[in-house]
LUMMAR-389210 format. One record per residue: residue in one letter; x, y, z of N, C-alpha, C, O in turn. Coordinates in steps of 0.001 Angstrom, whole numbers, plus 500000, padded with zeros to 6 digits. Layout:
BEGIN
aXYZXYZXYZXYZ/...
# end
This chain:
BEGIN
x716065751807071935717398751580072504717286750833073822716509751218074696/x718051749779073963718053748990075197719312749288076001720370749582075444/x719176749205077322720331749323078219720853747910078460720213747102079133/x722012747630077905722545746266077926723797746210078789724689747051078673/x723846745211079651724991744993080530725700743713080108725138742624080223/x726945743840079615727749742667079267728531742226080494729288743008081070/x728347740976080890729019740413082058730069739433081562729733738403080977/x731341739747081792732369738903081183733691738989081924734004739969082600/x734450737915081765735827737870082245736733738415081148736810737848080058/x737410739507081440738329740116080479739679739421080624740556739893081348/x739839738294079928741007737426080145742191737742079235743187737019079229/x742077738831078465743138739247077539743394738213076444744459738193075826/x742401737359076217742504736381075132741162736358074396740638737409074026/x740610735170074185739399735059073378738205735807073928737460736423073165/x738002735768075248736849736455075830736960737971075686735955738652075479/x738166738496075795738353739935075590737981740311074155737409741373073908/x738312739429073220737940739636071820736421739612071684735851740430070962/x735763738682072371734301738611072353733681739905072876732724740420072297/x734232740429073977733711741671074555733770742794073532732784743500073324/x734916742959072897735086744042071925734131743894070747733491744863070339/x734036742692070204733193742474069026731718742659069344730992743307068590/x731272742087070467729852742152070802729444743563071206728388744043070792/x730268744234072009729907745587072444729864746548071260728955747373071169/x730836746451070351730846747352069191729651747096068284729088748034067720/x729260745835068139728098745499067310726815746048067915725981746610067204/x726652745887069226725443746374069897725365747896069873724285748457069685/x726497748568070060726518750031069988726151750491068579725411751461068412/x726670749792067564726356750143066176724867749981065876724330750644064989/x724208749098066620722763748898066453721945749914067243720715749888067205/x722626750809067959721936751881068660721668751641070132720928752404070753/x722253750599070705722002750290072112723044750940073019724158751254072598/x722649751130074270723562751632075296724193750427075983723490749610076577/x725508750317075905726189749116076392727122749461077549727945750372077460/x726970748713078629727890748806079766728582747452079910727930746410079842/x729892747465080106730649746227080285731036746089081751731752746932082292/x730560745024082392730939744704083766731999743618083703731707742467083376/x733223743992084016734340743042083941734467742291085261734639742893086322/x734378740973085176734392740110086346735482739054086198736150738984085167/x735657738240087226736610737145087166735990735915086534734872735989086025/x736686734782086549736223733572085874735258732710086690734846731647086224/x734893733146087891734040732321088743732611732864088784732382734060088602/x731661731969089026730245732329088977729901733531089846729155734415089422/x730437733565091049730037734597092004731039735746092105730975736536093047/x731950735848091160732826737021091125731970738273090925731046738278090112/x732283739322091666731505740553091563730252740558092409729373741395092203/x730150739635093365728934739541094189728687740837094968727549741296095060/x729738741420095525729559742664096285729084743794095390728234744595095780/x729638743852094186729206744875093237727728744692092893726978745665092807/x727321743452092699725917743169092393725021743523093575723925744052093387/x725479743235094787724693743549095982724470745049096104723366745489096427/x725510745837095847725374747291095898724360747780094873723562748671095161/x724389747199093674723415747577092647722000747183093050721047747893092727/x721850746062093750720531745667094250719993746705095236718816747062095181/x720849747189096134720429748207097106719992749477096387718953750053096708/x720792749911095412720443751109094651719152750909093876718325751816093781/x718984749700093315717779749408092544716539749544093410715554750148092984/x716568748994094616715399749072095492715155750500095955714003750896096134/x716199751273096152716024752675096505715310753426095375714396754210095631/x715727753189094136715081753820092994713642753348092832712769754133092465/x713395752091093099712026751578093003711101752267093993709968752617093661/x711591752458095206710771753110096231710563754585095905709477755124096117/x711606755237095390711491756656095039710491756872093917709711757823093940/x710522755969092925709672756134091744708339755406091862707482755513090985/x708176754672092944706964753860093124706780752892091953705666752667091479/x707893752332091505707880751370090399708688750152090826709918750169090773/x708009749110091242708685747925091764709252747021090672709806745963090969/x709116747435089402709661746634088307710908747266087690711517746682086793/x711288748441088158712438749137087576713729748352087818713946747819088906/x714571748289086807715868747605086902716950748499086298716655749319085428/x718195748352086747719275749169086178719500748917084684719909749814083948/x719226747682084250719459747317082852718217746651082273717419746050082992/x718076746771080972717011746029080292717434744582080066716629743659080191/x718713744398079729719206743061079370720583742828079982721471743673079872/x720749741688080620722069741182080983722493740164079933721718739269079596/x723700740285079415724256739265078525725539738747079163726530739471079252/x725519737505079601726692736885080216727480736134079149726908735377078364/x728786736344079123729652735667078160730381734518078842731157734729079775/x730133733329078381730775732077078802730374731622080200729996730464080374/x730445732496081199730184732097082579728787732538083025728355733647082709/x728082731672083757726806732068084346727086733055085477728108732959086157/x726172734001085670726338735044086685725054735164087503724297736114087305/x724788734228088417723515734195089139723255735415090013722093735741090256/x724284736101090495724080737259091367723490738454090627723061739421091256/x723466738397089298723029739540088500721651739343087872721160740239087186/x721021738197088091719765737887087409718704738970087596718073739377086621/x718496739440088815717384740352089101717673741803088724716826742675088919/x718855742062088190719227743437087852718869743811086416719207744902085958/x718192742919085709717751743201084338716431742485084079716100741508084753/x715690742974083108714407742348082766714616741022082033713856740071082214/x715654740979081206715968739763080459717396739342080765718285740179080925/x717601738036080843718939737498081061719274736526079938718553735558079701/x720380736801079252720814735995078122722226735483078386723019736132079069/x722525734315077837723849733710077989724429733402076615723772732782075780/x725668733841076385726416733464075179727497732491075641728565732923076076/x727240731193075555728148730216076169729240729726075230729132729825074007/x730280729203075829731214728301075169730987726963075862731479726758076972/x730251726046075230729765724845075933730842724018076615730577723361077622/x732058724044076072733107723206076652733542723689078034734190722949078773/x733186724935078388733577725464079698732394725596080652732534726174081730/x731240725071080273730054725165081131729989723924082017729553722860081578/x730419724068083248730525722937084171729148722424084580728162723148084442/x729058721192085081727770720666085567727125721570086612725902721716086627/x727919722176087480727352723068088496726763724320087855725704724792088270/x727438724854086853726917726032086156725669725698085349724796726548085173/x725579724462084857724420724062084063723126724113084860722044724167084275/x723217724096086178722012724156087005721292725495086875720113725598087214/x721990726519086390721390727850086272720804728116084889720262729197084659/x720894727175083974720447727426082604718973727803082527718590728643081712/x718148727192083364716707727468083323716378728909083703715284729392083409/x717307729593084349717066730976084763717258731965083607716878733131083712/x717838731500082527718078732396081393716879732395080451716280731355080177/x716545733587079965715419733715079035715748733101077680714856732626076976/x717010733110077322717436732465076072718942732241076117719681732963076787/x719371731221075386720790730940075209721148731333073777720596730785072822/x722064732274073632722474732754072312723693731960071865724769732073072452/x723519731162070829724539730171070445725345730626069234724795731103068242/x726650730468069342727546730834068247727497729821067107727758730171065956/x727166728574067415727144727516066398725839726728066477725155726738067500/x725507726051065390724304725209065391724508723977066271723549723425066811/x725739723560066408726054722462067329725660722841068751725099722021069477/x725949724076069153725563724536070488724045724596070629723510724296071696/x723348724981069557721880724993069601721353723604069941720452723464070769/x721911722581069307721484721204069582721744720824071039720899720203071684/x722913721199071553723271720848072931722307721460073937721863720786074866/x721983722738073752721145723427074735719661723128074543718905723090075514/x719242722916073300717851722524073066717563721184073721716479720980074269/x718525720270073670718366718953074298718207719052075808717715718121076445/x718621720177076383718490720380077829717304721262078171717197721761079291/x716412721454077208715175722178077459715298723683077439714385724380077879/x716401724199076941716610725648076903716041726240075613715910725549074603/x715713727514075666715379728248074452716700728687073823717293729681074244/x717151727960072835718465728187072230718296728832070860717586728306070004/x718947729966070656718852730711069410720221730797068750721217731105069405/x720265730526067466721534730602066736721787732041066313720999732610065557/x722874732636066789723216734007066403724460734055065515724744735080064896/x725209732931065455726484732978064761727457733842065542727205734178066700/x728544734195064926729497735097065566730448735596064493730309735247063321/x731400736404064888732345736939063906733705737090064565733838737057065788/x734706737255063719736062737512064180736646738644063342735973739202062475/x737882738968063606738544740053062888739030739578061517739566738478061384/x738836740411060513739393740132059185740884740457059234741268741618059379/x741714739436059113743166739597059290743945739607057981745176739583057998/x743254739642056857743932739529055565744862740713055301744470741873055428/x746098740393054935747083741373054463747656740833053153748688740162053162/x747000741118052034747378740493050754748781740846050286749334740159049427/x749366741908050836750705742304050405751808741439051018752954741503050573/x751482740628052034752487739799052699752792738571051837751870737835051486/x754059738329051487754411737124050704754068735856051481754313735766052684/x753504734887050784753052733655051435754044732518051174754535732345050059/x754327731748052233755257730631052144754519729313052407753553729300053170/x754952728202051792754297726897052011754725726266053338755255725155053372/x754488726991054418754869726544055760753635726480056653752562726955056283/x753802725882057840752679725610058736752772726469059998753852726683060549/x751604726956060439751515727790061640750516727182062611749434726747062217/x750894727157063890749993726692064949750017727718066075751021727863066773/x748900728432066248748780729436067310748162728774068533746939728699068656/x749000728303069425748511727602070613748068728564071700747123728275072433/x748740729708071815748410730647072874748572730020074245749537729300074504/x747608730303075127747660729756076484746702728585076673746531728094077789/x746078728136075588745107727044075692745802725689075841746841725434075234/x745202724834076662745675723454076802744855722496075943745043721281076014/x743946723039075128742998722214074396743205722251072885742293721907072134/x744371722654072433744592722784070992745447721675070400745901721782069261/x745669720609071165746413719467070642747863719770070319748455719133069448/x748435720732071011749777721212070671750855720155070867751716719981070005/x750817719445071995751870718464072266751841717310071269752892716836070838/x750648716859070902750540715796069897751089716273068561751765715529067851/x750795717507068234751254718071066969752779718181066938753410717834065940/x753363718659068021754821718768068092755491717393068020756502717212067342/x754902716430068736755469715077068723755393714460067327756312713763066896/x754289714724066628754139714214065261755194714827064341755827714118063558/x755379716129064436756354716815063578757777716372063912758642716313063039/x758001716064065177759331715612065597759709714302064915760887714039064671/x758705713480064608758955712195063949759141712340062443759482711373061761/x758917713550061920758988713759060467759844714986060147759315716030059765/x761145714865060299762030716003059996762035716382058522762541717441058151/x761467715510057674761434715802056238760260716715055862760194717204054735/x759338716944056798758168717777056511758556719257056444759631719642056902/x757661720096055863757933721548055832758008722136057248757680721471058230/x758432723359057325758633724008058619757312724240059347756308724608058737/x757330724019060665756197724291061547756614725347062565757623725193063255/x755829726421062653756033727443063679754905727335064697753730727409064338/x755262727160065963754290727083067058754514728265067991755620728473068489/x753459729036068225753506730130069194752699729711070413751510729415070295/x753330729683071582752679729148072776753086729939074014754225730390074139/x752141730093074912752398730783076171753341729965077051753320728734077027/x754153730655077816755067729974078743754314729266079864754869728387080523/x753049729643080086752254729020081151751811727602080785751502726802081669/x751781727292079506751285725979079077752305725181078264752096723996078005/x753382725806077870754346725140076985755110724035077701755504724175078859/x755311722928076979756136721813077449757161721527076359756802721246075215/x758411721599076713759463721378075727759502719918075279759211719010076058/x759860719709074028759988718361073493761168717630074131762201718221074443/x760977716335074311762053715486074822762834714941073631762242714455072667/x764135715019073695764948714516072599765307715613071622764937716771071816/x766024715256070575766466716253069595765286716873068845764345716183068453/x765359718178068658764311718902067935764791719137066506765817719783066298/x764062718620065522764497718783064129764435720241063688763757721068064298/x765151720527062623765263721902062134763947722444061587763796723655061420/x762988721550061304761723722018060728760700722407061796759543722663061462/x761094722459063069760212722911064154760797724166064787761946724177065227/x759986725228064827760337726427065585759261726626066648758120726965066334/x759630726415067893758689726490069015758990727762069802759913727800070615/x758196728801069546758388730075070242757536730087071509756309730006071442/x758182730185072637757483730184073923757489731597074484758540732223074623/x756306732085074802756159733452075302754968734094074644754658733801073489/x754287734977075375753065735588074857753405736873074108753944737810074696/x753098736918072838753372738103072029752198739074072097751051738697071858/x752498740322072425751467741361072454751507742218071195750749743178071067/x752389741869070272752530742625069031751539742088068000751806741095067322/x750393742760067893749346742309066975749839742344065536749483741473064742/x750644743327065191751144743437063811752017742231063456751963741734062331/x752816741764064411753649740584064166752783739342063959753043738538063064/x751753739191064794750850738041064661750167738057063299750088737028062629/x749675739216062892748994739316061601749948738976060456749558738314059494/x751185739426060561752159739129059511752403737631059413752495737086058313/x752509736959060567752730735512060578751511734767060038751652733787059307/x750320735232060398749107734581059908749023734632058389748572733678057754/x749449735721057819749379735878056365750560735249055642750450734885054471/x751688735119056332752882734568055686752842733049055562753503732482054693/x752071732382056427752011730916056418750788730448055629749663730867055899/x751022729589054668749937729103053812749014728144054552747812728113054290/x749569727359055478748793726335056179748673726687057668749668726989058328/x747441726641058182747195726886059606746651725601060233745638725064059785/x747325725120061260746917723901061965746071724284063172746578724855064138/x744781723968063111743824724344064162743132723083064670741930722901064475/x743894722226065317743423720890065697742978720857067158743538720123067972/x741972721655067474741475721734068845740884720408069299740233719707068525/x741120720071070569740514718876071157739069719139071543738255718217071584/x738748720392071826737370720833072034737335722315071721738342723009071862/x736168722805071292736106724196070842734691724714071010733724723963070881/x734574726020071302733264726644071393732966727484070168731850727470069649/x733965728214069712733842729012068491735144728932067710735165728393066603/x736211729449068256737491729337067584737822730531066723737739730465065496/x738202731637067371738595732821066604739755732506065661739826733036064552/x740662731636066113741831731383065265741466730615064002742174730715063000/x740375729851064026739873729202062817739384730239061807739749730205060632/x738559731150062286737947732140061403738988733147060919738951733576059765/x739914733523061800740981734430061378741846733787060293742265734458059350/x742108732490060428742892731785059412742179731801058063742805732017057025/x740869731571058084740110731615056835740107733017056249740151733180055030/x740054734038057114740061735413056609741370735737055899741406736593055015/x742455735046056290743764735234055640743890734428054354744926734470053691/x742838733694053999742840732824052821743876731714052938744439731258051943/x744116731291054176745031730176054413744292728857054228743061728818054229/x745048727784054069744477726440054080744372726023055548745381725848056230/x743138725867056017742900725566057429742755724059057605741913723430056964/x743569723493058466743515722063058769742953721914060171743563722359061143/x741779721284060276741115721168061569740436719815061693740480719005060768/x739811719573062830739211718263063118737839718123062465737062719077062409/x737557716933061978736243716633061409735295716273062549734852715132062680/x734998717272063363734126717111064528733479718461064803734069719500064505/x732265718460065372731623719741065657732274720434066850732753719768067768/x732294721774066845731787722661065795732813723011064725732528723818063840/x734018722410064792735065722776063828734621722520062391734859723345061510/x733967721362062151733552721049060784732299721816060371731878721747059216/x731704722545061310730617723458060962731177724768060411730595725378059514/x732301725184060955732930726438060535733811726254059303733843727109058419/x734521725134059253735450724866058148734896723720057307735010722553057682/x734303724059056179733776723051055265734902722552054362735921723229054223/x734736721370053743735788720845052854736172721796051732737292721735051223/x735252722676051340735551723611050256736560724680050665737152725327049802/x736765724876051965737687725934052391738673725470053462739210726279054220/x738902724160053513739867723649054474740020722145054356739410721506053499/x740844721593055231741089720152055260740634719627056610741074720106057656/x739743718630056580739208718051057811739934716749058122740043715861057276/x740428716654059350741176715487059807740257714616060655739545715117061525/x740276713316060398739428712399061145739687712522062643740835712566063085/x738606712577063414738724712714064868737712711802065536736675711480064955/x738011711389066749737086710549067511736982711076068926737970711525069508/x735766711017069483735547711486070843736139710529071860736114709312071677/x736674711095072938737249710253073999736455710378075289736877709884076335/x735290711046075215734460711183076400733957712603076559734416713504075856/x733014712821077476732443714156077667733428715120078310734276714730079112/x733296716386077939734057717458078570733075718589078827732767719378077934/x732585718658080068731498719559080418730312719291079489729753718194079521/x729911720266078661728727720052077829729062719459076462728158719147075688/x730353719300076158730761718797074845731493717466074995731571716895076083/x732031716984073857732848715765073882734215716070073300735066715183073225/
# end
């Protein structure tokens, strides 16, 4: 049994989902898991880490063991956490490459391994001299077979600015003859359409905390539009597939790694330049 410390920003969105999935998996494997919830910045929690350093050295002196650490393994999710390196024997990073800034990339050499959700990420980190291991990932099985399915389209934008939502809305606005499109988007990122909105667009603005409602919508819509401009894993892609929906996504990595032609529709995409570690 290893003492594992998960270092993560509990953002009440994708990262919170990662925390739950990873911690439950590690506990099921017999490990002792502690979750250290931090903010989105590299040095968030510095005072907490400093206090643990003081305690660590006190324990080392008491036990006459200068190698003792509070944890066996630190696992950082998405963000590098340099203040915590010396508090564990091993330091691992589970990144979302699109959010790994050039400044954060300077700390990659300090990690014993980079645990990659996709093979595309393995290529990115191996090219930078890192020990990159493919672990894959998982999402929640959202299938509710009893829900009647309609030939309509669903786009779960959430609070992300990287899901191509405005382009999608503008496209649908030009085609009032198309089937109905439902877009769920946070008020923090939503931009209302200019001009008349056709009857085949329903743009719901506001963050829904009703998981049962979300699951019902995921299962009721036959087509899920997941046209991310950049992506690290994409829970909404995998959840859509779990609902046996037709997933429409970009023919670009890592989306086309997760959604093969046999289980979705790939839309031609072209890179417009680098975005942190991705394009």
